A tleap script that builds the chain and sets N, CA, C and O, in Angstrom:
source leaprc.protein.ff14SB
mol = sequence {
  NMET LYS LYS ARG PHE ARG ASP PHE LYS ILE
  ARG ASP ILE TRP ASP ILE PRO LYS LYS PHE
  HIE TYR ALA TRP GLU GLY LEU VAL ALA VAL
  ILE LYS TYR GLU LEU SER PHE ARG ILE GLU
  LEU ALA VAL ALA ALA VAL VAL VAL ALA ALA
  GLY PHE PHE THR GLY PHE GLY ARG LEU GLU
  TRP ILE VAL THR VAL LEU GLY ILE ALA ALA
  ILE PHE THR ALA GLU PHE MET ASN THR ALA
  VAL GLU LYS LEU ALA ASP HIE LEU HIE PRO
  GLU GLU HIE PRO GLU VAL LYS ALA ILE LYS
  ASP ILE SER ALA ALA GLY VAL MET ILE ALA
  ASN ILE ALA ALA ILE ILE ILE ALA LEU LEU
  LEU PHE ILE PRO ARG ILE PHE CARG
}
set mol.1.N position { 128.178 99.716 100.569 }
set mol.1.CA position { 129.116 99.515 101.631 }
set mol.1.C position { 128.552 99.928 102.931 }
set mol.1.O position { 127.920 100.984 102.912 }
set mol.2.N position { 128.661 99.277 104.108 }
set mol.2.CA position { 127.821 99.827 105.296 }
set mol.2.C position { 129.162 100.824 106.018 }
set mol.2.O position { 130.356 100.557 106.155 }
set mol.3.N position { 128.447 101.920 106.348 }
set mol.3.CA position { 129.104 103.033 107.170 }
set mol.3.C position { 129.692 102.830 108.510 }
set mol.3.O position { 128.834 102.608 109.364 }
set mol.4.N position { 130.909 102.843 108.937 }
set mol.4.CA position { 131.246 102.597 110.250 }
set mol.4.C position { 130.839 103.931 110.816 }
set mol.4.O position { 130.380 104.861 110.153 }
set mol.5.N position { 131.104 103.923 112.401 }
set mol.5.CA position { 130.981 104.948 112.960 }
set mol.5.C position { 131.783 106.143 112.616 }
set mol.5.O position { 131.362 107.300 112.654 }
set mol.6.N position { 133.077 105.735 112.246 }
set mol.6.CA position { 133.947 106.836 112.204 }
set mol.6.C position { 133.653 107.689 110.774 }
set mol.6.O position { 133.993 108.856 110.577 }
set mol.7.N position { 132.883 106.746 109.758 }
set mol.7.CA position { 132.489 107.438 108.575 }
set mol.7.C position { 131.559 108.313 108.597 }
set mol.7.O position { 131.421 108.979 107.571 }
set mol.8.N position { 130.888 108.509 109.453 }
set mol.8.CA position { 129.586 109.641 109.637 }
set mol.8.C position { 130.203 110.887 109.748 }
set mol.8.O position { 131.200 111.162 110.416 }
set mol.9.N position { 129.358 111.806 108.859 }
set mol.9.CA position { 129.617 113.202 109.150 }
set mol.9.C position { 128.542 113.721 109.652 }
set mol.9.O position { 127.451 113.154 109.717 }
set mol.10.N position { 128.870 115.125 110.132 }
set mol.10.CA position { 127.694 116.022 110.754 }
set mol.10.C position { 126.482 116.069 109.932 }
set mol.10.O position { 125.388 116.146 110.489 }
set mol.11.N position { 126.598 116.021 108.415 }
set mol.11.CA position { 125.552 116.169 107.657 }
set mol.11.C position { 124.499 114.853 107.544 }
set mol.11.O position { 123.428 114.901 106.938 }
set mol.12.N position { 124.997 113.724 108.219 }
set mol.12.CA position { 124.210 112.679 108.332 }
set mol.12.C position { 123.127 112.851 109.397 }
set mol.12.O position { 122.155 112.096 109.413 }
set mol.13.N position { 123.270 113.754 110.213 }
set mol.13.CA position { 122.278 113.958 111.242 }
set mol.13.C position { 121.243 114.797 110.411 }
set mol.13.O position { 120.136 114.739 110.948 }
set mol.14.N position { 121.252 115.422 109.475 }
set mol.14.CA position { 120.045 115.811 108.749 }
set mol.14.C position { 119.255 114.808 108.016 }
set mol.14.O position { 118.219 115.128 107.434 }
set mol.15.N position { 119.788 113.399 108.026 }
set mol.15.CA position { 118.723 112.426 107.441 }
set mol.15.C position { 118.152 111.934 108.627 }
set mol.15.O position { 117.418 110.977 108.381 }
set mol.16.N position { 118.203 112.195 109.707 }
set mol.16.CA position { 117.227 111.656 110.925 }
set mol.16.C position { 115.844 111.943 110.943 }
set mol.16.O position { 115.079 111.036 111.270 }
set mol.17.N position { 115.334 113.207 110.604 }
set mol.17.CA position { 114.052 113.563 110.350 }
set mol.17.C position { 113.506 112.882 109.105 }
set mol.17.O position { 112.303 112.622 109.122 }
set mol.18.N position { 114.136 112.591 108.144 }
set mol.18.CA position { 113.762 111.791 107.013 }
set mol.18.C position { 113.508 110.497 107.354 }
set mol.18.O position { 112.514 109.938 106.892 }
set mol.19.N position { 114.371 109.847 108.207 }
set mol.19.CA position { 114.104 108.581 108.605 }
set mol.19.C position { 112.959 108.440 109.650 }
set mol.19.O position { 112.465 107.331 109.851 }
set mol.20.N position { 112.613 109.322 110.186 }
set mol.20.CA position { 111.545 109.345 111.372 }
set mol.20.C position { 110.366 109.713 110.375 }
set mol.20.O position { 109.322 109.279 110.861 }
set mol.21.N position { 110.165 110.272 109.310 }
set mol.21.CA position { 109.227 110.475 108.232 }
set mol.21.C position { 108.833 109.209 107.731 }
set mol.21.O position { 107.657 108.863 107.620 }
set mol.22.N position { 109.980 108.403 107.379 }
set mol.22.CA position { 109.561 107.014 106.581 }
set mol.22.C position { 108.980 106.086 107.640 }
set mol.22.O position { 108.120 105.294 107.253 }
set mol.23.N position { 109.377 106.074 109.090 }
set mol.23.CA position { 108.848 105.136 109.988 }
set mol.23.C position { 107.630 105.764 110.346 }
set mol.23.O position { 106.806 104.921 110.700 }
set mol.24.N position { 107.277 106.726 110.382 }
set mol.24.CA position { 105.858 107.329 110.528 }
set mol.24.C position { 104.844 106.893 109.487 }
set mol.24.O position { 103.700 106.580 109.815 }
set mol.25.N position { 105.247 106.875 108.294 }
set mol.25.CA position { 104.735 106.163 107.039 }
set mol.25.C position { 104.370 104.878 107.181 }
set mol.25.O position { 103.245 104.454 106.916 }
set mol.26.N position { 105.448 104.111 107.668 }
set mol.26.CA position { 105.225 102.742 108.002 }
set mol.26.C position { 104.065 102.480 108.931 }
set mol.26.O position { 103.201 101.619 108.761 }
set mol.27.N position { 104.162 103.407 110.022 }
set mol.27.CA position { 103.094 103.200 111.286 }
set mol.27.C position { 101.835 103.477 110.651 }
set mol.27.O position { 100.934 102.698 110.963 }
set mol.28.N position { 101.561 104.340 109.883 }
set mol.28.CA position { 100.175 104.847 109.471 }
set mol.28.C position { 99.882 103.883 108.651 }
set mol.28.O position { 98.706 103.523 108.679 }
set mol.29.N position { 100.806 103.178 107.695 }
set mol.29.CA position { 100.362 101.964 106.746 }
set mol.29.C position { 99.924 101.061 107.456 }
set mol.29.O position { 98.941 100.528 106.940 }
set mol.30.N position { 100.357 100.434 108.903 }
set mol.30.CA position { 100.105 99.410 109.370 }
set mol.30.C position { 98.880 99.514 110.106 }
set mol.30.O position { 98.122 98.544 110.118 }
set mol.31.N position { 98.616 100.467 110.664 }
set mol.31.CA position { 97.281 101.147 111.353 }
set mol.31.C position { 96.252 101.023 110.327 }
set mol.31.O position { 95.227 100.373 110.530 }
set mol.32.N position { 96.470 101.565 109.342 }
set mol.32.CA position { 95.292 101.559 108.022 }
set mol.32.C position { 94.872 100.092 107.510 }
set mol.32.O position { 93.715 99.685 107.412 }
set mol.33.N position { 95.998 99.412 107.217 }
set mol.33.CA position { 95.788 98.270 106.521 }
set mol.33.C position { 95.653 97.034 107.176 }
set mol.33.O position { 95.088 96.085 106.632 }
set mol.34.N position { 96.217 96.968 108.513 }
set mol.34.CA position { 96.284 95.709 109.301 }
set mol.34.C position { 95.407 95.482 110.244 }
set mol.34.O position { 95.753 95.896 111.350 }
set mol.35.N position { 94.235 94.887 110.176 }
set mol.35.CA position { 93.442 94.638 111.352 }
set mol.35.C position { 93.842 94.182 112.381 }
set mol.35.O position { 93.385 94.632 113.432 }
set mol.36.N position { 94.746 93.225 112.395 }
set mol.36.CA position { 95.300 92.438 113.511 }
set mol.36.C position { 96.082 93.532 114.363 }
set mol.36.O position { 96.025 93.467 115.591 }
set mol.37.N position { 96.817 94.545 113.730 }
set mol.37.CA position { 97.499 95.561 114.697 }
set mol.37.C position { 96.331 96.538 115.183 }
set mol.37.O position { 96.573 97.025 116.288 }
set mol.38.N position { 95.226 96.902 114.662 }
set mol.38.CA position { 94.442 97.574 115.110 }
set mol.38.C position { 93.540 96.790 116.304 }
set mol.38.O position { 92.913 97.540 117.053 }
set mol.39.N position { 93.455 95.706 116.478 }
set mol.39.CA position { 92.795 94.859 117.616 }
set mol.39.C position { 94.038 94.984 118.732 }
set mol.39.O position { 93.882 95.467 119.853 }
set mol.40.N position { 95.061 94.557 118.313 }
set mol.40.CA position { 96.421 94.710 119.371 }
set mol.40.C position { 96.554 95.929 120.175 }
set mol.40.O position { 96.820 95.986 121.376 }
set mol.41.N position { 96.269 97.199 119.109 }
set mol.41.CA position { 96.216 98.436 119.705 }
set mol.41.C position { 95.159 98.845 120.629 }
set mol.41.O position { 95.268 99.689 121.519 }
set mol.42.N position { 94.021 98.091 120.296 }
set mol.42.CA position { 92.788 98.443 120.972 }
set mol.42.C position { 92.902 97.689 122.504 }
set mol.42.O position { 92.557 98.269 123.532 }
set mol.43.N position { 93.375 96.478 122.483 }
set mol.43.CA position { 93.809 95.787 123.539 }
set mol.43.C position { 94.725 96.549 124.541 }
set mol.43.O position { 94.493 96.698 125.741 }
set mol.44.N position { 95.865 97.030 123.812 }
set mol.44.CA position { 96.894 97.565 124.566 }
set mol.44.C position { 96.172 98.744 125.323 }
set mol.44.O position { 96.349 98.878 126.534 }
set mol.45.N position { 95.433 99.520 124.679 }
set mol.45.CA position { 94.751 100.702 125.163 }
set mol.45.C position { 94.015 100.124 126.461 }
set mol.45.O position { 94.171 100.830 127.457 }
set mol.46.N position { 93.357 99.142 126.611 }
set mol.46.CA position { 92.445 98.540 127.526 }
set mol.46.C position { 93.510 98.315 128.779 }
set mol.46.O position { 93.382 98.847 129.882 }
set mol.47.N position { 94.483 97.509 128.430 }
set mol.47.CA position { 95.570 97.253 129.359 }
set mol.47.C position { 96.212 98.275 130.235 }
set mol.47.O position { 96.439 98.177 131.441 }
set mol.48.N position { 96.496 99.381 129.347 }
set mol.48.CA position { 96.900 100.796 129.856 }
set mol.48.C position { 95.966 101.107 130.840 }
set mol.48.O position { 96.285 101.324 132.009 }
set mol.49.N position { 94.657 101.141 130.354 }
set mol.49.CA position { 93.722 101.895 131.347 }
set mol.49.C position { 93.447 101.146 132.393 }
set mol.49.O position { 92.963 101.675 133.393 }
set mol.50.N position { 93.739 99.607 132.342 }
set mol.50.CA position { 93.478 98.752 133.448 }
set mol.50.C position { 94.626 99.106 134.270 }
set mol.50.O position { 94.359 99.417 135.430 }
set mol.51.N position { 95.902 99.125 133.898 }
set mol.51.CA position { 97.055 99.735 134.657 }
set mol.51.C position { 96.778 100.828 135.517 }
set mol.51.O position { 97.053 100.861 136.716 }
set mol.52.N position { 96.170 101.804 134.798 }
set mol.52.CA position { 95.955 102.973 135.731 }
set mol.52.C position { 94.642 102.990 136.777 }
set mol.52.O position { 94.427 103.738 137.731 }
set mol.53.N position { 94.018 102.120 136.353 }
set mol.53.CA position { 92.725 101.633 137.324 }
set mol.53.C position { 92.974 101.151 138.535 }
set mol.53.O position { 92.567 101.545 139.628 }
set mol.54.N position { 93.982 99.877 138.134 }
set mol.54.CA position { 94.485 98.854 139.468 }
set mol.54.C position { 95.756 99.727 140.108 }
set mol.54.O position { 96.259 99.312 141.153 }
set mol.55.N position { 96.227 100.829 139.535 }
set mol.55.CA position { 97.257 101.572 140.485 }
set mol.55.C position { 98.599 100.733 140.178 }
set mol.55.O position { 99.089 100.170 141.157 }
set mol.56.N position { 99.237 100.584 138.973 }
set mol.56.CA position { 100.107 99.964 138.649 }
set mol.56.C position { 101.613 100.632 139.286 }
set mol.56.O position { 101.535 101.852 139.435 }
set mol.57.N position { 102.581 100.194 139.570 }
set mol.57.CA position { 103.793 100.772 140.093 }
set mol.57.C position { 104.834 100.631 138.854 }
set mol.57.O position { 104.738 99.966 137.823 }
set mol.58.N position { 105.775 101.417 139.280 }
set mol.58.CA position { 107.215 101.366 138.004 }
set mol.58.C position { 107.371 100.296 137.479 }
set mol.58.O position { 107.393 100.253 136.249 }
set mol.59.N position { 107.539 99.012 138.312 }
set mol.59.CA position { 108.025 97.875 137.729 }
set mol.59.C position { 106.817 97.325 136.925 }
set mol.59.O position { 107.079 96.852 135.819 }
set mol.60.N position { 105.643 97.329 137.305 }
set mol.60.CA position { 104.664 96.654 136.488 }
set mol.60.C position { 104.467 97.640 135.124 }
set mol.60.O position { 104.219 97.171 134.013 }
set mol.61.N position { 104.600 98.893 135.364 }
set mol.61.CA position { 104.524 99.692 133.989 }
set mol.61.C position { 105.794 99.191 133.118 }
set mol.61.O position { 105.717 99.091 131.893 }
set mol.62.N position { 106.850 98.916 133.772 }
set mol.62.CA position { 108.162 98.785 132.669 }
set mol.62.C position { 107.615 97.463 132.080 }
set mol.62.O position { 107.652 97.513 130.851 }
set mol.63.N position { 107.047 96.124 132.622 }
set mol.63.CA position { 106.799 95.074 132.170 }
set mol.63.C position { 105.919 95.286 131.307 }
set mol.63.O position { 106.125 94.773 130.207 }
set mol.64.N position { 104.751 96.035 131.479 }
set mol.64.CA position { 103.466 96.334 130.647 }
set mol.64.C position { 104.295 97.012 129.040 }
set mol.64.O position { 104.252 96.506 127.918 }
set mol.65.N position { 104.761 97.861 129.333 }
set mol.65.CA position { 105.283 98.528 128.260 }
set mol.65.C position { 106.300 97.701 127.248 }
set mol.65.O position { 106.204 97.705 126.021 }
set mol.66.N position { 107.193 97.064 127.944 }
set mol.66.CA position { 107.952 96.177 127.067 }
set mol.66.C position { 106.991 95.051 126.634 }
set mol.66.O position { 107.105 94.797 125.435 }
set mol.67.N position { 106.162 94.381 127.224 }
set mol.67.CA position { 105.006 93.622 126.541 }
set mol.67.C position { 104.272 93.916 125.407 }
set mol.67.O position { 103.984 93.140 124.495 }
set mol.68.N position { 103.886 95.506 125.562 }
set mol.68.CA position { 103.128 95.808 124.438 }
set mol.68.C position { 104.142 96.170 123.401 }
set mol.68.O position { 103.749 95.983 122.250 }
set mol.69.N position { 105.285 96.617 123.524 }
set mol.69.CA position { 106.081 96.755 122.505 }
set mol.69.C position { 106.473 95.616 121.919 }
set mol.69.O position { 106.567 95.644 120.692 }
set mol.70.N position { 106.773 94.433 122.588 }
set mol.70.CA position { 107.171 93.047 121.987 }
set mol.70.C position { 105.974 92.756 120.938 }
set mol.70.O position { 106.240 92.466 119.772 }
set mol.71.N position { 105.032 92.820 121.271 }
set mol.71.CA position { 103.638 92.647 120.333 }
set mol.71.C position { 103.664 93.306 119.029 }
set mol.71.O position { 103.549 92.796 117.914 }
set mol.72.N position { 103.860 94.696 119.406 }
set mol.72.CA position { 103.945 95.804 118.366 }
set mol.72.C position { 105.034 95.319 117.414 }
set mol.72.O position { 104.694 95.073 116.257 }
set mol.73.N position { 106.169 95.174 117.738 }
set mol.73.CA position { 107.396 94.887 116.983 }
set mol.73.C position { 107.192 93.509 116.165 }
set mol.73.O position { 107.544 93.314 115.002 }
set mol.74.N position { 106.573 92.632 116.996 }
set mol.74.CA position { 106.533 91.235 116.136 }
set mol.74.C position { 105.351 91.583 115.103 }
set mol.74.O position { 105.512 91.113 113.977 }
set mol.75.N position { 104.442 92.174 115.274 }
set mol.75.CA position { 103.460 92.502 114.403 }
set mol.75.C position { 103.875 93.300 113.148 }
set mol.75.O position { 103.471 93.095 112.003 }
set mol.76.N position { 104.698 94.189 113.532 }
set mol.76.CA position { 105.393 95.065 112.372 }
set mol.76.C position { 106.199 94.076 111.572 }
set mol.76.O position { 105.915 93.890 110.389 }
set mol.77.N position { 107.172 93.441 112.143 }
set mol.77.CA position { 107.874 92.543 111.562 }
set mol.77.C position { 107.105 91.366 110.797 }
set mol.77.O position { 107.581 90.912 109.757 }
set mol.78.N position { 106.367 91.066 111.126 }
set mol.78.CA position { 105.325 89.867 110.452 }
set mol.78.C position { 104.654 90.449 109.353 }
set mol.78.O position { 104.188 89.778 108.432 }
set mol.79.N position { 104.578 91.941 109.442 }
set mol.79.CA position { 103.628 92.609 108.281 }
set mol.79.C position { 104.791 92.684 107.104 }
set mol.79.O position { 104.625 92.448 105.907 }
set mol.80.N position { 105.912 93.044 107.716 }
set mol.80.CA position { 106.834 93.392 106.688 }
set mol.80.C position { 107.262 92.150 105.727 }
set mol.80.O position { 107.316 92.211 104.498 }
set mol.81.N position { 107.520 91.158 106.424 }
set mol.81.CA position { 107.805 89.767 106.005 }
set mol.81.C position { 106.725 89.437 104.926 }
set mol.81.O position { 106.954 89.198 103.740 }
set mol.82.N position { 105.469 89.465 105.564 }
set mol.82.CA position { 104.416 89.103 104.465 }
set mol.82.C position { 104.235 89.843 103.442 }
set mol.82.O position { 103.795 89.312 102.423 }
set mol.83.N position { 104.547 91.337 103.457 }
set mol.83.CA position { 104.600 92.162 102.325 }
set mol.83.C position { 105.684 92.040 101.425 }
set mol.83.O position { 105.602 92.324 100.230 }
set mol.84.N position { 106.721 91.609 102.005 }
set mol.84.CA position { 107.814 91.195 100.939 }
set mol.84.C position { 107.639 90.077 100.387 }
set mol.84.O position { 107.743 90.028 99.161 }
set mol.85.N position { 107.367 89.030 101.042 }
set mol.85.CA position { 106.764 87.680 100.438 }
set mol.85.C position { 106.007 87.869 99.370 }
set mol.85.O position { 106.353 87.501 98.247 }
set mol.86.N position { 104.871 88.480 99.635 }
set mol.86.CA position { 103.611 88.600 98.409 }
set mol.86.C position { 104.487 89.346 97.402 }
set mol.86.O position { 104.442 88.890 96.259 }
set mol.87.N position { 105.250 90.371 97.601 }
set mol.87.CA position { 105.682 91.202 96.454 }
set mol.87.C position { 106.685 90.262 95.732 }
set mol.87.O position { 106.633 90.309 94.503 }
set mol.88.N position { 107.650 89.358 96.325 }
set mol.88.CA position { 108.627 88.758 95.730 }
set mol.88.C position { 108.079 87.530 95.026 }
set mol.88.O position { 108.756 86.948 94.179 }
set mol.89.N position { 106.759 87.096 95.394 }
set mol.89.CA position { 106.398 85.736 94.775 }
set mol.89.C position { 104.714 85.931 95.035 }
set mol.89.O position { 104.196 85.488 96.060 }
set mol.90.N position { 104.107 86.481 94.228 }
set mol.90.CA position { 102.798 86.771 94.466 }
set mol.90.C position { 101.895 85.878 94.160 }
set mol.90.O position { 100.733 86.214 94.387 }
set mol.91.N position { 102.130 84.532 93.581 }
set mol.91.CA position { 101.205 83.529 93.577 }
set mol.91.C position { 101.537 82.576 94.596 }
set mol.91.O position { 102.682 82.537 95.045 }
set mol.92.N position { 100.627 81.798 95.003 }
set mol.92.CA position { 100.978 80.617 96.178 }
set mol.92.C position { 102.038 80.061 95.683 }
set mol.92.O position { 102.320 79.987 94.487 }
set mol.93.N position { 102.861 79.518 96.891 }
set mol.93.CA position { 103.950 78.691 96.925 }
set mol.93.C position { 104.011 78.019 98.411 }
set mol.93.O position { 103.756 78.683 99.415 }
set mol.94.N position { 104.334 76.784 98.453 }
set mol.94.CA position { 104.361 76.217 99.690 }
set mol.94.C position { 105.559 76.848 100.771 }
set mol.94.O position { 105.507 76.784 101.999 }
set mol.95.N position { 106.495 77.386 100.061 }
set mol.95.CA position { 107.612 77.913 101.017 }
set mol.95.C position { 107.435 79.239 101.209 }
set mol.95.O position { 107.945 79.720 102.221 }
set mol.96.N position { 106.702 80.095 100.316 }
set mol.96.CA position { 106.195 81.360 100.953 }
set mol.96.C position { 105.272 81.083 101.968 }
set mol.96.O position { 105.372 81.751 102.997 }
set mol.97.N position { 104.156 80.006 101.869 }
set mol.97.CA position { 103.365 79.816 102.831 }
set mol.97.C position { 104.009 79.546 104.313 }
set mol.97.O position { 103.515 79.965 105.360 }
set mol.98.N position { 105.103 78.834 104.214 }
set mol.98.CA position { 106.028 78.314 105.379 }
set mol.98.C position { 106.521 79.728 105.794 }
set mol.98.O position { 106.020 79.938 106.898 }
set mol.99.N position { 107.166 80.642 105.469 }
set mol.99.CA position { 107.784 81.532 105.630 }
set mol.99.C position { 106.683 82.656 106.374 }
set mol.99.O position { 106.990 83.320 107.363 }
set mol.100.N position { 105.588 82.709 105.811 }
set mol.100.CA position { 104.672 83.398 106.457 }
set mol.100.C position { 103.817 83.011 107.647 }
set mol.100.O position { 103.177 83.774 108.371 }
set mol.101.N position { 103.931 81.531 107.730 }
set mol.101.CA position { 103.398 80.981 108.688 }
set mol.101.C position { 104.260 81.356 110.163 }
set mol.101.O position { 103.842 81.809 111.228 }
set mol.102.N position { 105.545 80.984 109.754 }
set mol.102.CA position { 106.686 81.115 110.826 }
set mol.102.C position { 106.743 82.536 111.519 }
set mol.102.O position { 106.781 82.756 112.730 }
set mol.103.N position { 106.743 83.453 110.481 }
set mol.103.CA position { 106.474 84.884 111.116 }
set mol.103.C position { 105.406 85.200 111.683 }
set mol.103.O position { 105.405 86.170 112.441 }
set mol.104.N position { 104.289 84.492 111.466 }
set mol.104.CA position { 102.970 84.749 112.120 }
set mol.104.C position { 103.048 83.932 113.509 }
set mol.104.O position { 102.415 84.261 114.512 }
set mol.105.N position { 103.642 83.169 113.453 }
set mol.105.CA position { 104.103 82.224 114.810 }
set mol.105.C position { 104.685 83.024 115.927 }
set mol.105.O position { 104.399 82.955 117.123 }
set mol.106.N position { 105.758 83.978 115.185 }
set mol.106.CA position { 106.398 85.146 116.070 }
set mol.106.C position { 105.358 85.872 116.724 }
set mol.106.O position { 105.546 86.101 117.919 }
set mol.107.N position { 104.390 86.251 116.246 }
set mol.107.CA position { 103.387 87.118 116.751 }
set mol.107.C position { 102.775 86.380 117.739 }
set mol.107.O position { 102.606 86.870 118.856 }
set mol.108.N position { 102.403 85.201 117.452 }
set mol.108.CA position { 101.511 84.321 118.360 }
set mol.108.C position { 102.163 84.322 119.665 }
set mol.108.O position { 101.518 84.596 120.678 }
set mol.109.N position { 103.495 84.011 119.702 }
set mol.109.CA position { 104.185 83.647 120.733 }
set mol.109.C position { 104.355 85.027 121.610 }
set mol.109.O position { 104.473 84.985 122.834 }
set mol.110.N position { 104.355 86.061 120.982 }
set mol.110.CA position { 104.685 87.529 121.700 }
set mol.110.C position { 103.190 87.758 122.329 }
set mol.110.O position { 103.040 88.323 123.412 }
set mol.111.N position { 102.129 87.279 121.566 }
set mol.111.CA position { 100.651 87.771 122.277 }
set mol.111.C position { 100.542 86.590 123.368 }
set mol.111.O position { 99.921 86.914 124.380 }
set mol.112.N position { 100.976 85.448 123.336 }
set mol.112.CA position { 100.793 84.262 124.699 }
set mol.112.C position { 101.565 84.972 125.840 }
set mol.112.O position { 101.018 85.158 126.927 }
set mol.113.N position { 102.879 85.382 125.587 }
set mol.113.CA position { 103.703 85.873 126.450 }
set mol.113.C position { 103.187 87.021 127.128 }
set mol.113.O position { 103.582 87.333 128.251 }
set mol.114.N position { 102.308 87.673 126.486 }
set mol.114.CA position { 101.604 89.007 126.964 }
set mol.114.C position { 100.535 88.584 127.834 }
set mol.114.O position { 100.316 89.085 128.937 }
set mol.115.N position { 99.847 87.606 127.284 }
set mol.115.CA position { 98.794 87.224 128.015 }
set mol.115.C position { 99.147 86.602 129.629 }
set mol.115.O position { 98.579 86.865 130.689 }
set mol.116.N position { 99.975 85.947 129.433 }
set mol.116.CA position { 100.822 85.414 130.827 }
set mol.116.C position { 100.984 86.726 131.583 }
set mol.116.O position { 100.343 87.018 132.593 }
set mol.117.N position { 101.731 87.345 131.106 }
set mol.117.CA position { 102.204 88.711 132.033 }
set mol.117.C position { 101.096 89.427 132.423 }
set mol.117.O position { 101.027 89.902 133.556 }
set mol.118.N position { 100.164 89.565 131.557 }
set mol.118.CA position { 98.861 90.249 131.926 }
set mol.118.C position { 97.972 89.351 133.349 }
set mol.118.O position { 97.484 89.863 134.356 }
set mol.119.N position { 97.999 88.334 133.073 }
set mol.119.CA position { 97.455 87.509 133.992 }
set mol.119.C position { 98.207 87.603 135.273 }
set mol.119.O position { 97.574 87.711 136.324 }
set mol.120.N position { 99.475 87.572 135.269 }
set mol.120.CA position { 100.412 87.607 136.284 }
set mol.120.C position { 100.342 88.990 137.019 }
set mol.120.O position { 100.533 89.130 138.227 }
set mol.121.N position { 100.044 89.992 136.134 }
set mol.121.CA position { 99.918 91.259 136.886 }
set mol.121.C position { 98.470 91.704 137.414 }
set mol.121.O position { 98.272 92.418 138.397 }
set mol.122.N position { 97.518 91.158 136.593 }
set mol.122.CA position { 96.168 91.771 137.201 }
set mol.122.C position { 95.462 90.653 138.187 }
set mol.122.O position { 94.688 90.912 139.109 }
set mol.123.N position { 95.865 89.491 137.819 }
set mol.123.CA position { 95.120 88.240 138.978 }
set mol.123.C position { 95.274 88.861 140.474 }
set mol.123.O position { 94.308 89.237 141.138 }
set mol.124.N position { 96.529 88.911 140.877 }
set mol.124.CA position { 96.703 89.253 142.163 }
set mol.124.C position { 95.909 90.538 142.718 }
set mol.124.O position { 95.562 90.650 143.893 }
set mol.125.N position { 95.677 91.458 141.749 }
set mol.125.CA position { 95.277 92.993 141.962 }
set mol.125.C position { 93.631 92.842 142.084 }
set mol.125.O position { 92.937 93.481 142.875 }
set mol.126.N position { 93.176 91.899 141.169 }
set mol.126.CA position { 91.710 91.570 141.148 }
set mol.126.C position { 91.136 90.666 142.522 }
set mol.126.O position { 90.012 90.703 143.024 }
set mol.127.N position { 91.991 90.083 142.814 }
set mol.127.CA position { 91.610 89.064 143.999 }
set mol.127.C position { 92.094 89.450 145.344 }
set mol.127.O position { 91.928 88.615 146.232 }
set mol.128.N position { 92.678 90.602 145.655 }
set mol.128.CA position { 92.809 91.440 146.924 }
set mol.128.C position { 91.824 91.360 147.982 }
set mol.128.O position { 91.949 92.046 148.996 }
savepdb mol mol.pdb
quit
């Protein structure tokens, strides 16, 4: 049964470090085993460096951080869906393929949106 806010006790606060530890393990696993995330991480580093080089203002940084976070979140969710699908149905199946393809499409949409955002942010700065 799901806890409601009033059901929380002060001792539940002690679970927070454990939850961060699990999240950290997930981050390390994705970095270690997912090539696509490592590529996205490298591209994000280049975008951040370019943002510093071109002198991004506060709004540009907000948009950039949100775009990078959207890509990373989509990639993590895609990885989780793929791992779960492979675990539950290890052999090839058309429905599992469709699920994985749909999940990957979400990552593609996030990446296309980020490319458009990057073009909108960098093209005016390049052609000043």
